[in-house]
Residue frames as a rotation matrix with the C-alpha (Angstrom) as fourth column:
MET 1
0.698 -0.094 0.710 53.72
0.367 0.898 -0.243 149.91
-0.615 0.430 0.661 113.83
SER 2
-0.295 -0.888 -0.352 56.94
-0.028 -0.361 0.932 150.20
-0.955 0.285 0.082 111.86
SER 3
0.203 0.368 -0.907 56.73
-0.852 -0.391 -0.349 151.05
-0.483 0.844 0.235 108.18
PHE 4
-0.742 -0.533 -0.407 58.41
-0.662 0.678 0.319 147.75
0.106 0.507 -0.856 107.25
PHE 5
-0.853 0.452 0.262 55.70
0.280 0.818 -0.503 145.63
-0.441 -0.356 -0.824 108.89
LYS 6
0.040 0.900 -0.434 52.94
-0.179 -0.421 -0.889 147.85
-0.983 0.114 0.144 107.52
LEU 7
-0.113 -0.169 -0.979 54.33
-0.975 -0.169 0.142 147.54
-0.189 0.971 -0.145 103.99
LYS 8
-0.952 -0.279 -0.124 54.63
-0.294 0.947 0.128 143.77
0.082 0.158 -0.984 104.38
ARG 9
-0.556 0.816 0.158 51.06
0.307 0.378 -0.874 143.49
-0.773 -0.437 -0.460 105.70
ASP 10
0.139 0.634 -0.761 49.66
-0.515 -0.609 -0.603 145.70
-0.846 0.476 0.242 102.91
SER 11
-0.484 -0.369 -0.794 51.28
-0.875 0.215 0.433 143.54
0.011 0.904 -0.427 100.23
TYR 12
-0.993 0.103 -0.061 49.49
0.105 0.994 -0.036 140.45
0.057 -0.042 -0.997 101.53
VAL 13
-0.275 0.945 -0.177 46.09
0.819 0.134 -0.558 141.98
-0.503 -0.298 -0.811 102.20
LYS 14
-0.993 0.099 0.066 44.13
-0.044 -0.826 0.563 144.18
0.110 0.556 0.824 99.84
ARG 15
-0.345 0.924 0.166 40.62
-0.758 -0.379 0.531 145.25
0.554 0.057 0.831 100.80
GLY 16
0.097 0.397 0.912 40.38
-0.945 0.325 -0.041 142.64
-0.313 -0.858 0.407 103.53
VAL 17
0.969 0.208 0.136 41.09
-0.151 0.927 -0.343 139.62
-0.197 0.312 0.929 101.29
PRO 18
0.099 -0.982 0.163 44.55
-0.154 0.146 0.977 138.07
-0.983 -0.122 -0.137 101.23
VAL 19
0.090 -0.123 -0.988 45.97
-0.955 -0.293 -0.050 138.31
-0.284 0.948 -0.144 97.70
GLN 20
-0.868 -0.480 -0.127 47.07
-0.496 0.837 0.231 134.70
-0.005 0.263 -0.965 97.67
LYS 21
-0.587 0.721 0.369 43.61
0.269 0.603 -0.751 133.51
-0.763 -0.341 -0.549 98.70
ALA 22
0.289 0.699 -0.654 41.93
-0.439 -0.511 -0.739 135.67
-0.851 0.501 0.159 96.05
LYS 23
-0.251 -0.454 -0.855 44.16
-0.968 0.111 0.226 134.18
-0.008 0.884 -0.467 93.33
ARG 24
-0.973 -0.069 0.220 43.41
-0.097 0.988 -0.116 130.67
-0.210 -0.135 -0.968 94.55
LEU 25
-0.175 0.982 0.066 39.68
0.166 0.095 -0.982 131.38
-0.971 -0.160 -0.180 94.47
PHE 26
0.212 0.195 -0.958 40.03
-0.813 -0.509 -0.283 132.81
-0.543 0.838 0.050 90.96
ILE 27
-0.703 -0.528 -0.476 41.81
-0.702 0.622 0.347 129.66
0.113 0.578 -0.808 89.74
ALA 28
-0.833 0.446 0.326 39.21
0.227 0.814 -0.534 127.42
-0.504 -0.371 -0.780 91.37
ALA 29
0.112 0.931 -0.347 36.36
-0.095 -0.337 -0.937 129.45
-0.989 0.138 0.051 89.87
LEU 30
0.027 -0.165 -0.986 37.91
-0.951 -0.310 0.026 129.63
-0.309 0.937 -0.165 86.40
PHE 31
-0.857 -0.422 -0.296 38.90
-0.495 0.834 0.245 125.97
0.143 0.357 -0.923 86.16
GLY 32
-0.690 0.669 0.275 35.62
0.249 0.577 -0.778 124.84
-0.680 -0.469 -0.564 87.76
SER 33
0.179 0.759 -0.626 33.66
-0.449 -0.503 -0.739 126.90
-0.875 0.413 0.251 85.24
ILE 34
-0.305 -0.357 -0.883 35.53
-0.951 0.155 0.266 125.33
0.042 0.921 -0.387 82.35
ILE 35
-0.996 -0.015 0.092 34.77
-0.029 0.988 -0.154 121.86
-0.088 -0.156 -0.984 83.73
PHE 36
-0.273 0.960 -0.062 31.12
0.058 -0.048 -0.997 122.89
-0.960 -0.276 -0.043 84.05
ILE 37
0.128 0.288 -0.949 31.06
-0.861 -0.442 -0.250 123.96
-0.492 0.849 0.192 80.39
THR 38
-0.666 -0.445 -0.599 32.59
-0.699 0.652 0.294 120.66
0.260 0.614 -0.745 79.25
ARG 39
-0.932 0.330 0.152 30.03
0.202 0.818 -0.539 118.71
-0.303 -0.471 -0.828 81.30
VAL 40
-0.197 0.956 -0.217 26.87
0.266 -0.161 -0.950 120.65
-0.944 -0.245 -0.222 80.47
PHE 41
0.347 0.403 -0.847 27.08
-0.521 -0.668 -0.531 122.44
-0.780 0.626 -0.021 77.13
VAL 42
-0.591 -0.568 -0.573 28.96
-0.802 0.336 0.495 119.83
-0.088 0.752 -0.653 75.10
PRO 43
0.380 0.816 -0.437 26.78
-0.843 0.499 0.199 117.08
0.381 0.293 0.877 73.55
SER 44
0.755 0.147 0.639 26.81
-0.576 0.615 0.539 113.68
-0.314 -0.775 0.548 75.22
PRO 45
0.871 -0.487 0.067 29.23
0.490 0.845 -0.215 111.50
0.048 0.220 0.974 73.28
ILE 46
0.297 -0.799 0.522 31.79
0.264 -0.457 -0.849 114.28
0.918 0.390 0.075 72.93
ASP 47
0.528 -0.071 0.847 31.71
-0.692 -0.614 0.380 115.37
0.492 -0.786 -0.373 76.59
LYS 48
0.953 -0.212 0.219 33.12
0.033 0.785 0.618 111.98
-0.303 -0.582 0.755 77.63
LEU 49
0.472 -0.817 0.330 36.16
0.770 0.199 -0.606 112.62
0.430 0.540 0.723 75.45
LEU 50
0.274 -0.329 0.904 36.72
-0.143 -0.943 -0.300 115.95
0.951 -0.047 -0.306 77.18
ILE 51
0.976 -0.017 -0.218 37.62
0.214 0.283 0.935 114.21
0.046 -0.959 0.279 80.41
VAL 52
0.096 -0.990 0.101 41.19
0.962 0.067 -0.264 114.91
0.255 0.123 0.959 79.30
VAL 53
-0.167 -0.088 0.982 40.49
0.108 -0.992 -0.071 118.64
0.980 0.094 0.175 79.55
ASP 54
0.788 0.514 0.338 38.95
-0.303 -0.155 0.940 118.16
0.536 -0.844 0.034 82.99
ALA 55
0.777 -0.530 -0.340 41.92
0.629 0.655 0.418 116.08
0.001 -0.539 0.842 84.10
VAL 56
-0.187 -0.858 0.479 44.46
0.753 -0.438 -0.490 118.67
0.630 0.270 0.728 82.92
LEU 57
0.063 0.288 0.956 42.59
-0.266 -0.918 0.294 121.42
0.962 -0.273 0.019 84.76
LEU 58
0.954 0.300 0.024 42.34
-0.117 0.294 0.949 119.34
0.277 -0.908 0.315 87.94
ALA 59
0.443 -0.867 -0.230 46.04
0.887 0.460 -0.026 118.47
0.128 -0.193 0.973 87.81
LEU 60
-0.333 -0.569 0.752 47.06
0.459 -0.794 -0.398 122.10
0.824 0.213 0.525 87.27
ALA 61
0.454 0.561 0.692 44.75
-0.388 -0.575 0.720 123.20
0.802 -0.596 -0.044 90.07
ALA 62
0.943 -0.144 -0.301 46.38
0.325 0.591 0.738 120.68
0.072 -0.794 0.604 92.40
LEU 63
0.028 -0.996 0.086 49.80
0.956 0.001 -0.294 122.03
0.293 0.090 0.952 91.42
PHE 64
-0.301 -0.085 0.950 48.84
0.113 -0.992 -0.053 125.70
0.947 0.091 0.308 91.79
ILE 65
0.276 0.507 0.817 46.68
-0.815 -0.327 0.478 125.40
0.510 -0.797 0.323 94.90
LYS 66
-0.635 -0.749 -0.186 48.70
-0.574 0.620 -0.535 123.12
0.516 -0.233 -0.824 97.12
LYS 67
-0.908 0.293 0.299 46.04
-0.101 0.539 -0.836 122.03
-0.406 -0.789 -0.460 99.62
ALA 68
-0.267 0.862 0.431 43.04
0.578 0.501 -0.644 120.33
-0.771 0.078 -0.632 98.02
GLY 69
-0.626 -0.038 -0.779 43.26
-0.436 -0.811 0.390 122.38
-0.646 0.584 0.491 94.82
ALA 70
-0.900 0.305 -0.310 41.68
-0.142 0.467 0.873 119.75
0.411 0.830 -0.378 92.61
THR 71
-0.538 0.731 -0.420 38.99
0.841 0.437 -0.318 119.16
-0.049 -0.525 -0.850 95.23
GLN 72
-0.364 0.375 -0.853 38.13
0.146 -0.881 -0.450 122.87
-0.920 -0.289 0.265 95.24
VAL 73
-0.739 0.059 -0.672 37.93
-0.644 -0.357 0.677 122.97
-0.200 0.932 0.302 91.45
GLY 74
-0.846 0.446 -0.292 35.86
0.275 0.834 0.479 119.78
0.457 0.325 -0.828 91.41
ALA 75
-0.451 0.697 -0.558 33.51
0.735 -0.065 -0.675 121.27
-0.507 -0.714 -0.482 93.99
VAL 76
-0.438 0.268 -0.858 33.00
-0.354 -0.929 -0.109 124.44
-0.827 0.256 0.501 91.92
GLY 77
-0.798 0.103 -0.593 32.47
-0.568 0.195 0.799 122.49
0.198 0.975 -0.097 88.70
GLY 78
-0.806 0.488 -0.335 30.21
0.513 0.858 0.016 120.01
0.295 -0.159 -0.942 90.47
VAL 79
-0.443 0.659 -0.608 28.07
0.430 -0.438 -0.789 122.67
-0.787 -0.611 -0.089 92.12
LEU 80
-0.507 0.229 -0.831 27.62
-0.668 -0.714 0.211 124.49
-0.545 0.662 0.515 88.82
ALA 81
-0.817 0.195 -0.542 26.73
-0.314 0.639 0.703 121.25
0.483 0.744 -0.461 87.02
GLY 82
-0.739 0.546 -0.395 24.42
0.674 0.592 -0.443 120.25
-0.008 -0.593 -0.805 89.87
LEU 83
-0.434 0.584 -0.686 22.62
0.011 -0.758 -0.652 123.58
-0.901 -0.291 0.322 89.75
TRP 84
-0.603 0.168 -0.780 22.18
-0.785 -0.299 0.543 123.28
-0.142 0.939 0.312 85.99
ARG 85
-0.211 0.500 -0.840 20.86
-0.356 0.761 0.543 119.71
0.910 0.413 0.017 86.21
PRO 86
-0.399 0.017 0.917 19.34
-0.914 -0.092 -0.396 119.37
0.078 -0.996 0.053 89.69
ALA 87
0.695 0.719 0.026 17.55
-0.719 0.694 0.030 116.13
0.004 -0.040 0.999 88.80
ILE 88
0.702 -0.538 -0.466 20.89
0.242 0.796 -0.554 114.39
0.669 0.276 0.690 88.33
PRO 89
0.912 -0.338 0.233 22.88
-0.371 -0.438 0.819 114.60
-0.175 -0.833 -0.525 91.59
PHE 90
0.634 -0.702 0.324 25.66
0.659 0.710 0.250 112.49
-0.405 0.055 0.913 90.09
SER 91
0.598 -0.417 0.685 26.97
0.390 -0.595 -0.703 115.52
0.700 0.687 -0.193 88.22
PHE 92
0.598 -0.361 0.716 28.09
-0.691 -0.685 0.231 117.11
0.407 -0.633 -0.659 91.47
ILE 93
0.796 -0.234 0.558 29.17
-0.313 0.630 0.711 113.90
-0.518 -0.740 0.428 93.15
LEU 94
0.717 -0.516 0.468 31.31
0.672 0.691 -0.268 112.58
-0.185 0.507 0.842 90.29
VAL 95
0.498 -0.560 0.662 33.06
0.196 -0.671 -0.715 115.86
0.845 0.486 -0.224 89.47
PHE 96
0.611 -0.238 0.755 33.74
-0.755 -0.463 0.464 116.47
0.239 -0.854 -0.462 93.16
LEU 97
0.807 -0.288 0.515 35.03
-0.054 0.833 0.550 112.92
-0.588 -0.472 0.657 93.67
TYR 98
0.712 -0.576 0.402 37.27
0.606 0.214 -0.766 113.26
0.355 0.789 0.501 90.64
GLY 99
0.419 -0.540 0.730 38.93
-0.390 -0.833 -0.392 116.27
0.820 -0.121 -0.559 92.27
VAL 100
0.661 -0.140 0.738 39.29
-0.710 0.205 0.674 114.35
-0.245 -0.969 0.036 95.53
PHE 101
0.859 -0.331 0.391 40.88
0.371 0.928 -0.029 111.38
-0.353 0.170 0.920 93.75
VAL 102
0.570 -0.682 0.458 43.35
0.300 -0.347 -0.889 113.66
0.765 0.644 0.007 91.95
ASP 103
0.380 -0.417 0.825 44.40
-0.764 -0.645 0.026 115.26
0.521 -0.641 -0.564 95.25
VAL 104
0.772 -0.045 0.634 44.66
-0.440 0.683 0.584 111.88
-0.459 -0.729 0.507 96.99
PHE 105
0.811 -0.476 0.341 46.83
0.580 0.730 -0.361 110.30
-0.078 0.491 0.868 94.29
LEU 106
0.450 -0.683 0.575 49.06
-0.015 -0.650 -0.760 113.38
0.893 0.333 -0.303 94.04
PHE 107
0.452 -0.246 0.858 49.53
-0.881 -0.275 0.385 113.19
0.141 -0.930 -0.341 97.81
LEU 108
0.847 -0.077 0.527 50.15
-0.134 0.927 0.350 109.41
-0.515 -0.366 0.775 97.86
LEU 109
0.666 -0.612 0.427 52.70
0.728 0.405 -0.553 109.64
0.166 0.679 0.715 95.05
LYS 110
0.275 -0.563 -0.779 54.37
0.587 -0.544 0.600 112.65
-0.761 -0.623 0.181 96.72
ILE 111
-0.026 -0.199 0.980 54.06
0.943 -0.330 -0.042 114.94
0.332 0.923 0.197 93.71
ASN 112
0.232 0.002 -0.973 55.26
0.597 -0.790 0.141 118.43
-0.768 -0.614 -0.185 94.56
ALA 113
0.689 0.010 0.725 55.19
0.624 -0.518 -0.586 121.43
0.370 0.855 -0.363 92.27
THR 114
0.284 -0.686 -0.670 58.46
0.592 -0.424 0.685 123.32
-0.754 -0.591 0.286 92.62
LYS 115
0.536 -0.199 -0.821 60.36
-0.523 -0.841 -0.138 125.99
-0.663 0.503 -0.555 90.74
GLU 116
-0.603 -0.797 0.024 62.41
-0.520 0.416 0.746 123.17
-0.605 0.438 -0.666 89.19
GLY 117
-0.451 0.527 -0.720 59.29
-0.723 0.257 0.641 121.51
0.523 0.810 0.265 87.84
VAL 118
0.279 0.619 0.735 57.18
-0.844 0.523 -0.120 118.47
-0.459 -0.586 0.668 88.52
ASN 119
-0.712 -0.519 0.473 57.96
-0.303 0.835 0.460 114.79
-0.633 0.184 -0.752 88.00
ARG 120
-0.367 0.569 -0.736 56.22
-0.925 -0.137 0.355 113.98
0.102 0.811 0.576 84.71
ASN 121
-0.610 0.093 -0.787 56.06
-0.148 0.962 0.228 110.20
0.778 0.256 -0.573 85.18
ARG 122
-0.881 0.297 -0.369 54.57
0.449 0.279 -0.849 110.42
-0.149 -0.913 -0.379 88.67
LEU 123
-0.554 0.710 -0.435 52.01
-0.517 -0.703 -0.489 112.97
-0.653 -0.046 0.756 87.54
MET 124
-0.414 0.377 -0.828 51.06
-0.783 0.316 0.536 110.75
0.464 0.871 0.165 84.60
LEU 125
-0.760 0.094 -0.643 50.65
0.274 0.944 -0.186 107.79
0.590 -0.317 -0.743 86.97
ALA 126
-0.838 0.449 -0.310 48.58
0.205 -0.268 -0.941 109.80
-0.506 -0.852 0.133 89.46
MET 127
-0.404 0.709 -0.578 46.27
-0.811 -0.570 -0.133 111.09
-0.424 0.415 0.805 86.76
ALA 128
-0.526 0.193 -0.828 45.95
-0.497 0.721 0.483 107.66
0.690 0.665 -0.284 85.14
LEU 129
-0.852 0.179 -0.492 44.97
0.460 0.705 -0.540 106.12
0.250 -0.686 -0.683 88.48
SER 130
-0.694 0.618 -0.371 42.51
-0.025 -0.535 -0.844 108.85
-0.720 -0.576 0.387 89.42
THR 131
-0.380 0.559 -0.737 40.91
-0.921 -0.305 0.244 108.84
-0.089 0.771 0.631 85.97
PHE 132
-0.681 0.116 -0.723 40.63
-0.140 0.948 0.285 105.06
0.718 0.296 -0.630 86.02
VAL 133
-0.868 0.349 -0.353 38.95
0.465 0.321 -0.825 105.11
-0.175 -0.880 -0.441 89.45
ILE 134
-0.489 0.730 -0.478 36.42
-0.375 -0.670 -0.641 107.80
-0.788 -0.134 0.601 88.48
ALA 135
-0.443 0.323 -0.836 35.72
-0.853 0.135 0.504 106.15
0.276 0.937 0.215 85.10
PHE 136
-0.802 0.100 -0.589 35.21
0.173 0.983 -0.068 102.78
0.572 -0.157 -0.805 86.78
LEU 137
-0.801 0.486 -0.350 33.02
0.352 -0.091 -0.932 104.30
-0.485 -0.869 -0.098 89.49
SER 138
-0.429 0.673 -0.602 30.85
-0.658 -0.690 -0.302 106.37
-0.619 0.267 0.739 87.16
TYR 139
-0.534 0.211 -0.818 30.43
-0.680 0.468 0.565 103.55
0.502 0.858 -0.106 84.66
TYR 140
-0.782 0.191 -0.593 29.46
0.333 0.933 -0.138 100.94
0.527 -0.305 -0.793 87.20
VAL 141
-0.744 0.591 -0.312 27.13
0.093 -0.372 -0.924 103.24
-0.662 -0.716 0.222 89.10
THR 142
-0.263 0.670 -0.694 25.26
-0.867 -0.480 -0.135 104.06
-0.424 0.566 0.707 85.89
ALA 143
-0.422 0.057 -0.905 25.48
-0.671 0.651 0.354 100.57
0.610 0.757 -0.236 84.37
LEU 144
-0.612 0.105 -0.784 24.95
0.341 0.929 -0.141 98.28
0.714 -0.354 -0.605 87.32
GLY 145
-0.910 0.196 -0.365 23.51
0.312 -0.257 -0.915 100.51
-0.273 -0.946 0.173 90.01
PHE 146
-0.329 0.808 -0.488 20.78
-0.309 -0.580 -0.753 102.28
-0.892 -0.097 0.441 88.08
ASP 147
-0.165 0.230 0.959 20.59
0.707 0.706 -0.048 100.38
-0.688 0.670 -0.279 84.80
ILE 148
0.446 0.241 -0.862 20.95
-0.297 -0.868 -0.397 103.61
-0.844 0.433 -0.316 82.82
VAL 149
0.047 -0.528 -0.848 23.53
-0.990 0.087 -0.109 101.97
0.132 0.845 -0.519 80.56
THR 150
0.966 0.259 0.007 23.50
-0.259 0.962 0.091 98.25
0.017 -0.090 0.996 79.84
ALA 151
0.206 -0.933 0.295 26.69
-0.681 0.080 0.728 96.54
-0.703 -0.351 -0.619 80.91
ASN 152
1.000 -0.010 -0.024 28.64
-0.008 0.736 -0.677 94.64
0.024 0.677 0.735 78.29
LEU 153
0.522 -0.852 0.029 32.16
0.673 0.433 0.600 93.33
-0.524 -0.294 0.800 77.99
MET 154
0.059 -0.501 0.863 33.20
0.892 -0.362 -0.271 95.68
0.448 0.786 0.426 75.19
LEU 155
0.571 0.227 0.789 32.17
-0.047 -0.951 0.307 98.75
0.819 -0.212 -0.533 77.18
ASP 156
0.962 -0.268 -0.058 33.92
0.111 0.185 0.976 97.33
-0.251 -0.945 0.208 80.27
MET 157
0.236 -0.925 0.297 37.15
0.929 0.305 0.211 96.96
-0.286 0.226 0.931 78.32
LEU 158
0.148 -0.111 0.983 36.80
0.601 -0.779 -0.179 100.43
0.785 0.617 -0.048 76.82
VAL 159
0.876 0.195 0.440 36.41
-0.214 -0.661 0.720 101.99
0.432 -0.725 -0.537 80.28
ALA 160
0.803 -0.596 0.006 39.32
0.316 0.435 0.843 99.95
-0.505 -0.675 0.538 81.65
PHE 161
0.038 -0.818 0.574 41.55
0.996 0.076 0.042 101.05
-0.078 0.570 0.818 78.76
MET 162
0.087 0.040 0.995 40.48
0.561 -0.828 -0.016 104.62
0.823 0.560 -0.094 78.02
GLY 163
0.960 0.270 -0.073 40.33
0.201 -0.484 0.852 105.75
0.195 -0.832 -0.519 81.67
PRO 164
0.468 -0.850 -0.243 44.05
0.472 0.008 0.882 105.29
-0.747 -0.527 0.404 82.36
VAL 165
-0.207 -0.549 0.810 45.05
0.978 -0.126 0.165 106.37
0.011 0.827 0.563 78.84
SER 166
0.468 0.458 0.756 43.08
0.456 -0.858 0.237 109.62
0.757 0.234 -0.610 79.14
GLY 167
0.979 -0.100 -0.175 44.56
0.126 -0.376 0.918 110.22
-0.157 -0.921 -0.355 82.58
ALA 168
0.179 -0.978 0.104 48.10
0.744 0.204 0.636 109.55
-0.643 -0.037 0.765 81.43
VAL 169
-0.117 -0.153 0.981 47.68
0.876 -0.481 0.029 111.92
0.467 0.863 0.191 78.48
ALA 170
0.762 0.458 0.458 46.30
0.188 -0.833 0.521 114.57
0.620 -0.311 -0.721 80.81
GLY 171
0.800 -0.533 -0.277 49.15
0.323 -0.007 0.946 114.01
-0.506 -0.846 0.167 83.27
TYR 172
-0.126 -0.856 0.502 51.67
0.958 0.026 0.286 114.40
-0.258 0.517 0.816 80.47
ALA 173
0.108 0.247 0.963 49.98
0.634 -0.763 0.124 117.59
0.766 0.597 -0.239 79.24
ALA 174
0.958 0.275 0.083 49.77
0.103 -0.599 0.794 119.06
0.267 -0.752 -0.602 82.74
ALA 175
0.496 -0.850 -0.178 53.42
0.563 0.159 0.811 118.21
-0.661 -0.502 0.558 83.46
TYR 176
-0.204 -0.545 0.813 54.50
0.970 -0.223 0.094 119.71
0.130 0.808 0.575 80.15
LEU 177
0.436 0.454 0.777 52.53
0.380 -0.876 0.298 122.91
0.816 0.165 -0.554 80.77
TRP 178
0.983 -0.073 -0.168 53.83
0.139 -0.297 0.945 123.18
-0.119 -0.952 -0.282 84.32
ASN 179
0.298 -0.954 0.019 57.48
0.677 0.226 0.700 122.47
-0.672 -0.196 0.714 83.51
LYS 180
-0.276 -0.411 0.869 57.57
0.946 -0.278 0.169 124.61
0.172 0.868 0.466 80.36
TYR 181
-0.272 0.287 0.918 55.38
0.319 -0.874 0.368 127.61
0.908 0.393 0.146 81.18
LEU 182
0.525 0.780 0.341 53.85
-0.066 -0.362 0.930 127.65
0.848 -0.511 -0.139 84.66
LYS 183
0.334 -0.382 -0.862 56.50
0.828 0.556 0.075 126.62
0.450 -0.739 0.502 87.19
ASN 184
-0.719 -0.694 -0.026 57.70
0.638 -0.645 -0.421 130.19
0.276 -0.320 0.907 87.74
ILE 185
-0.172 0.741 0.649 54.25
-0.142 -0.671 0.728 131.66
0.975 0.033 0.221 88.35
SER 186
-0.885 -0.156 -0.439 53.75
0.408 0.195 -0.892 132.44
0.224 -0.968 -0.109 92.01
LEU 187
0.117 0.984 0.131 50.43
0.572 -0.175 0.802 132.98
0.812 -0.018 -0.583 93.72
ALA 188
-0.078 -0.206 -0.976 52.06
0.995 -0.073 -0.064 134.66
-0.058 -0.976 0.210 96.70
SER 189
-0.623 -0.207 -0.755 52.01
0.346 -0.938 -0.029 138.25
-0.702 -0.279 0.655 95.44
């Protein structure tokens, strides 16, 4: 084997794990752990406000890890939350679905993270839509499906308003962070 190919191979693989894959796993584990902390260790009324933090992390994961990045982070956060509260399977399901929705809306709106940056308005729209869908789904499953929360018009309006607003704020924050600080970071080496 020529020294050029050996050098090239060694730069991509260290100790049997591709460097790029290890960095992706690190991002998924780190962001998923932060989501777990916001879901489990923060008291109940405040943890709902921290959906903005979750949304920013999911958006950045989708930008860093191109293929199903938010889904991977949602799976890690959901598994950790599900292990902590095994009696409530919704913890895993909702966090995982949130990651799936983020990836789906980023794909549908053709949002690509490049060295030039990311389209702020599209990212805000994608995050607003995904946050609205998960807020709607989680509220109606708990309110109507299991009668955990009583349904009322004021709460319906609050979910319909705050879901997209939280998502749009998170999309703006993620776009700002990406365009200002993160767009030049490469996971390839």
